[in-house]
N, C-alpha and C positions, 0 to 999 in steps of 0.2 A: 308566440301568439300565432293563431291561425288566421289566414285571410278570410274576409267576409264571405266570399263565395263558398269556402269549405264549411264554415259555420252554418250557412243557410242550407247546404246540402245535408249536413247531419241533422239539422232541425226538421227537414222534410222527411228524413228517414224515421225519426222517432215520433212524428206527429200522427201516425196512423192510429186508429182506435181499435180496440178489441172488445166487442160487445158480448162475447160469449159468457163472461161472468155475470153480467147484468141479465142476459136472457135466461141463464140458469136460475137465477133468483126469481125472475118473473114466472118461470114455470113452477117453481116450488111454492109460490104464494098464489098461484092461479090468477095472475094479473091479466087484465083484458088483452085479448089477442091483438087488437088494433094498436095498443101501446107497444107491444113487442115488435110489430111490423114497422112502426115509426122509428123505433130505435135501430132496428136492422137496416132500414132504408137510409137513415141518417149516417150510419156507419159506412155504408157502401159509398155514399157521396163524399164523405170525409176522406176515405181511403183513395178514391179516384182523384180528388183534388191534390192530396199529398203525393200521389204517383205522378201527376202532371208537374207539380213543383219539383219533385225529384229529377224528372227528365230535364227540366229547364236548367236547374242548378248543376246537374251533371254535365250538360252541354257547356255551360259557362266555365266550369272548372276544367273540363277537358280541352277547351279552346285556349285556356291559360289566362283568363281574365280574373285576376286576383280580387279586385274590388269593383264589382259591377255597379253601374249606376242604377238607380231605381227605374229609369226609363227602359233600360235594356231588359230587365226582368219583367217590368209591367207590360211591355209590348209583346213579349213572348207568351205570357200566361193566357190572355184571351184567345190568342191564335191556337194554342194547345188545346184549350177547352172547346172552343167553337169548332175547330177542325175535327177533334175527336168525336164530338157530338154529331156533327154532320156525317162523318164516315160511319159511325155506329147506326144512325138512323137509316142511312142509305143501304147499308149492308143488310139490316133486318128487313127492310122493304123488299130488297132483291131476293132475300132468302124466302120470304113469304110468297112472293110471286113464283119463284122456282118450285117451292113445295106444292103450290097450287096445281102445278103441272103433273105432280106425282100422284095426285088423287089420294087414295086411302092406303098407300104403301108405307105402313109404320116402320117396316124394316129399313126404309130409306130416310124417312122423315126424322126419326129419333137420332140416328148417327149424324145426320146433317145438322141437327141442332147443337150437337157437341162440337162440330167443326166451326160453327158460326163465330164463337168468341175468338178463336185462334185467327181466323181469317180477318175479322174486324181489327184485331190488335195489329197484325202485320200490315194490313192496308193503311191504317192510320199512321203507324210509326215509320214505315218504309216509303210508302207512296206519297204521303201528304206531309210528313214531319210533324204530326200532331200527337196528342196523347192517346196511346193505345188503350190505356186503362179506361179513360173516358169513353172511348169507342165501344169497349166491351160492355160497360155499364149501360150506355145508351141503347146498344143493340138489345140487351136483356130487357130493359124497360119497354122498348118499342115492341119486342116480341110478346112480352107479357100483356101489353095493352091491346095489341091488334090480333094476336094469335088465336084467342078463343073464337073470334068471329070469322076467321079465315081458314082455320084448319078443321078437319072432321073431328067431332067430339071425342071419338075413341083415340085418335092420334094425339089430341091435346092432353088427354088423361095419361096416356102412355109416356108422353114427353115430360109431363110434370112429375110422374113417378120416377122416371129415370133421373131427372135433375134433383129430386128429393134425395135419392140414394147417393148421387154424387156429392151433394151438399153434406150429407151425413158422414161420408168417408172423409171429406175435406176437414 
């Protein structure tokens, strides 16, 4: 039999969702765009939570705690979520401030937007010990919420087109 920590680790691995089949069906039946966005957003949050749980259980397994108590896992999860969310929000705000200094230089803004998720992930995981996945998701949500009002319209359109292409390739 496997220790509880190993079972929880495997559970975190297999708990991520894949909405691509559902979204393909939505496109074929011309489902409302809002419904597709809700399913997509829910999947992103599920994947982020599963990533945070994976990090927690991987740490528990690598430390050698075969049968962790609920309090050990329960105390780490909110720290991973809140820490990741705080880092992602802060990184996106700093990014928006920094790109405000660039003006209308799309050739700098768009690549900087590609660097933001990597920087948020590393900052959360290495500097804070929080969930890097949550940091990336929060940075994306923050940028999507605040970006249109803070970036020049042309830069925002170029950045969305670039991210659309990257999402298509992914």
